[in-house]
N, C-alpha and C positions, 0 to 999 in steps of 0.2 A: 762627374760631380757638377751640380748647378754652379754657374759662374757667380751667382749671388751668395754662395755658401763656401767659398774657397777657404775661409778661415774657420769653418765649422767641422765638427767631427763627421767622419765618413759613415758612421752608423750611430744608432742610438738616438737619444732625445736631449735637446737643450731648450728648455722652456722656462722663460722668466717673464711673466706678464702680470698686469693688473686688469681686472674686469670690473665694470660698473654697469648695473642694469637696475634702474629705479633706485630703491633703497639698498640693493645688494652691492656690496663692494668686497672684493677678495683679491689677494695677491697669491700667485702660484709660482713655485720654483721647483722644477724637476730637471735633473741632469743625470743621465744614465747611459751607459754603454750597452745595456741589454737591448735585444731586439723586441722582446715581449715584456711589457711592464703592466702592473696592475695599479689602479688608483682606488684607494679605499678611504672611507670616512663616513661620518654620520650623515643622515638624511638632511638635506639643506646646506651641506658644506660647499656645494658648487661643483660637484663632479661633472654633472651634465653640462654646466656652463663652460667648463674647461674643454670638454669634447667639442662643443659648439664653436669655441674659439679656434680650435685646431682645424675644424672642418670649414672655417670661413663663414660661419653663420652668425658669429658675434665678434665684433671688433674690439680688441683690447685698447685700453687707454694709453698703455705704454708697454715697452718690452719687445721680446722676440720669440718666435716659434721656429725651431729648426728640428727637422725629423730626417734621420738617415742622410745627413749632409745637405739637405735642401732647405733653404730658407723660405718658409711660407709667409712669415710676417716679421717685419722689423721696423718699428716706428721711427727710429732715428734715421735709418737708411731709406725710408719711404718705400718699403717693400710690403705689398699686401696682395698676394695672389687671390684672384676671385675664386669662389668656391668650386666652380666647374673645372678650373685648372689645377686644383689641388689633388684631384683624383682620389677622393676619400671613399672607402667602402664603410658604410655606417649600418650597424645592426642595432635596433632599438629593443626596449623591453618587450613591446608588443610587435609582432612580426610585420604589420602594416602591408600585408599582401593585398593585391587587387582582387576583390571578391568576384568580379565579372570575368576573370581570366582563370584558366586551369593552371595546374602547377607548371606545365611546360612553358606556357606563355608568361607566367610570372618570372620564371628563370630567365627566359630569353629577353625579357624587358631590360635586364641588366646590360645587354649587348648594344643597346641603342647608342649610336654615336661613336662606338669603338671601331676604329679601322682594323681590318684583318691583320695588317702588318704589326699592329700594336698589341695584339692579343697574347697574353701570357696564360690565360685560363680559357679552355675550350669547354663548351657545354657537356660533351661526353665525359670529360675528365672530372668535372664538378659533380655530375650525376653519380659517377662511381665513387668519388671521394665521400660524398654525403649520403650515399645509399638511398637515393630517392627515385630510382628508375621505375619502381612499381607504382609510383604516385603520379607520374607525368600526365596521365589523361584525366586525373581526378580534379574536381573543383576544390576550392579551399575550405568550403564550409564543413566538410566532413573530416578534416585533418585534426590530429591531436596537436596540443601545444608544442610538443617537441618536434613533430613533423613540420609544423608551420615555421618554426625557428630555423630548421635545416634548410627549408626553401628560401627563407629570407637571407640566410648566410650565403647560399649559393648565388642568389641574385646579386648580392653585394660583391662577391668575388668575380662574377661575370661582367661587372662594370669596369673590370681591369684596373683595380685601385693600386696605388703605390703605398697606401697606408690603410689599415683596418682598425676601425673603432667599434668597440662592443660595449654598449651601455646596459649593464645588468641584463644580458640576454636570457638568463635562466630565472629571473626573479618572479615571473608569473607562472612558473611550473611547480608542480608538486615534487617531492623528493625523488620519486621513481622516475619521473620525466627528466629531472635534472641529471640523474645518474645515467639515463639513456643518451642524453645529448652530449655530455662531457667528453666521451671518447671521440666524437666527431670534431669538437672544438680542438682537441689535442692533435688530431690528424691535420686540421687546417693549420695549426701553429707549426707543425713539423714540415708539412709538404708545400705550403704556400711560400715560405721564406719572407713573408711580409712583416714590416714593423707593425706591432699591434699594441693597442692600449685597451685594457680590459678593466671595466668598472664592475665591482661586485661588493655585496655585503657579506658574502659567505666565504669564510677562511678556507674551506676545503676546495672550492673552485679556484681561489687564488693560488693555493699551493700547487694545484695540478696544471695550471695554465701559465702562470707568470714566472719570469726569471728574476724580476726585481719588483719590489712593492713600495709605493709612495703613498703616504697618508696626507690628506688635506683635512685641516681641522676646523672646529667651530661650526656654528650654524649661520644661516643667512642673517645679515644685519637689517 
């Protein structure tokens, strides 16, 4: 356990923060012992802003963020881990793959800066987990939306994260592609053992992925 989090829960989430960005102002309070939670709410409610705060991309004006017993941010205790030390795996709505690299190189990009002794996830295991072996030599332009998101997920895992954030990863896919990708997300949930926050508008996704659901309300002010 992180010495900064001796009084925190050894698993789960303890988040109590306020965010301000321009005219946007929102308080979030999430406390859960679940390893995998979903965050739901209307468009503009601040779900992505919450993920950015957890990832260290947006600084709260007050409060604390504790995940799996590690304090990432605590305003009163002057703890604010920089983004690169939080080791967050982040999967966005759009895959954000590098178009000049093939699938193999996109995956291996996630290993940059990860020492061999720190590796929890190895390329061969991730390729098998996500079923992308037949895609490795291909460029990204010809991939389907579901294939691109599997590669993006693999790259996030190969960055050796301690936490996985998924911001509506299926929202840009049609129903068939969503159904194709959901089993892979379930496998990652079961086999990675990582704390995960899953943002989605779709109840079926939430039901199949999350152990606990938290709603953030209202629209941006």
